TORFIMI-247556 format. One line per field, with one value per residue (C-alpha): residue in one letter; y, x, z. Coordinates in steps of 0.02 Angstrom, whole numbers, plus 50000, padded with zeros to 5 digits. Each point is the difference from the previous one (the first is absolute). Layout:
N
residu = A;...
yy = Y;...
xx = X;...
zz = Z;...
//
This chain:
151
residu = M;N;H;V;E;T;L;L;M;N;I;T;T;I;E;Q;I;R;E;Q;A;K;K;I;L;V;S;A;V;E;F;R;D;K;Q;T;N;S;Q;Y;S;A;V;I;F;R;A;K;A;Y;I;D;R;H;Y;S;N;P;D;I;S;L;S;Q;V;A;K;Y;V;N;R;S;P;S;H;F;S;T;I;F;S;Q;E;A;G;I;T;F;R;D;Y;L;T;R;I;R;V;E;K;A;K;E;L;L;S;T;T;M;L;K;S;F;E;I;S;Y;Q;I;G;Y;K;D;P;H;Y;F;S;S;V;F;K;K;N;T;G;L;S;P;R;E;F;R;L;Q;T;P;G;Q;Q;E;D
yy = 59541;49869;50006;49897;50107;50159;49928;49946;50169;50087;49892;50094;49919;49828;50021;50028;49841;49903;50070;49953;49827;49974;50051;49881;49855;50032;50002;49840;49910;50059;49940;49831;49979;50040;49871;49869;50031;49985;49848;49901;50068;49877;49855;50048;50025;49824;49927;50081;49942;49823;50006;50071;49852;49864;50055;49852;49877;49947;49964;50170;50059;50142;49881;49954;50182;50045;49863;50065;50174;49930;50060;49910;49983;50114;50136;49988;50013;50158;50088;49949;50075;50158;50031;49940;50069;49835;49827;49859;49906;50153;50035;49821;50007;50165;49926;49845;50098;50118;49850;49921;50160;50000;49818;50025;50148;49925;49813;49880;49895;49938;50076;49838;49993;50179;49961;49860;50109;50138;49888;49954;49815;50028;50086;50043;50087;50093;50060;50064;50088;50077;50063;50069;50097;50060;50001;49882;49813;49943;49966;50175;50077;49907;50051;50182;49979;50048;49853;49867;49871;49895;49852
xx = 54609;50058;50156;50109;49956;50039;50164;50050;49956;50116;50152;50118;50171;50077;50048;49818;49952;50134;49942;49818;50048;50102;49851;49886;50122;50024;49812;49980;50133;49922;49830;50072;50087;49840;49907;50134;50000;49812;50001;50115;49951;49855;50114;50131;49866;49933;50175;50047;49837;50035;50178;49938;49879;50121;50172;50002;49997;50182;49966;49928;50086;50002;49927;49856;49956;50020;49878;49878;50001;49997;50172;50154;50135;50122;49869;49936;50177;50030;49838;50010;50173;49953;49835;50041;50178;50063;50030;49877;50130;50040;49815;49970;50151;49942;49828;50078;50126;49864;49893;50153;50032;49819;50008;50168;49926;49833;50025;50121;50015;50174;50090;49989;49812;49982;50104;49880;49847;50059;50046;50182;50044;50175;50014;50183;49957;49860;50124;50121;49859;49934;50173;50035;49836;49999;50182;49957;49980;49826;50071;50076;49838;49900;50120;49972;49812;49931;49927;50071;50132;50123;49943
zz = 57766;50124;50108;49882;49848;50096;50059;49824;49924;50123;49959;49887;50027;49995;50183;50048;49905;50094;50166;49966;49939;50158;50109;49905;50018;50186;50025;49900;50103;50163;49941;49950;50168;50095;49897;50030;50187;50015;49884;50116;50170;50016;49949;50130;50133;49967;49999;50166;50079;49939;50069;50166;50016;49942;50063;50120;49856;49978;49816;49953;49843;49877;49870;50116;50034;49816;49955;50132;49920;49822;49946;49937;50134;49908;49967;50178;50070;49898;50042;50184;50017;49905;50087;50176;50000;50069;49927;50030;50105;50106;50029;50055;50114;50075;50040;50078;50104;50064;50052;50084;50098;50055;50056;50087;50094;50048;50021;50080;49842;49963;49851;49903;50029;49938;49847;49952;50035;49885;49854;50023;49991;50071;50170;49970;49837;50090;50131;49869;49903;50161;50050;49826;50004;50180;50052;50143;50017;50053;50174;50013;49938;50132;50138;49953;50012;50172;50094;49885;50041;49902;49903
//
């Protein structure tokens, strides 16, 4: 006799049937979730790599990345948020802000030059995004960096 047959032969009450059904359903959902995660992990990995290479393009868009990974924009947006734990826009912003921090710390480029290098067409918008994400303006951030001066 196999495990399932033994289990079924030992069930004598409705409550035991419910308990076994519940265990089976929980196992099925866990299995499904593991399959879903592994199904999309390669897509998200490719998307993040693409974003990491193209963040400096001011015209990068969710639609462009979705096309790259062969998904519709709405489906890609959903799976990106679920799998990455962050929206596409927030991920792109995080990458750009991290690169800006690096450039502010290691170069003497002006803030407006950095904004263009990391994909922002409007230096004022870049400054507001930077401040919203770091709590400091680019100028304040640079002043806190040892060995750097104002732009």
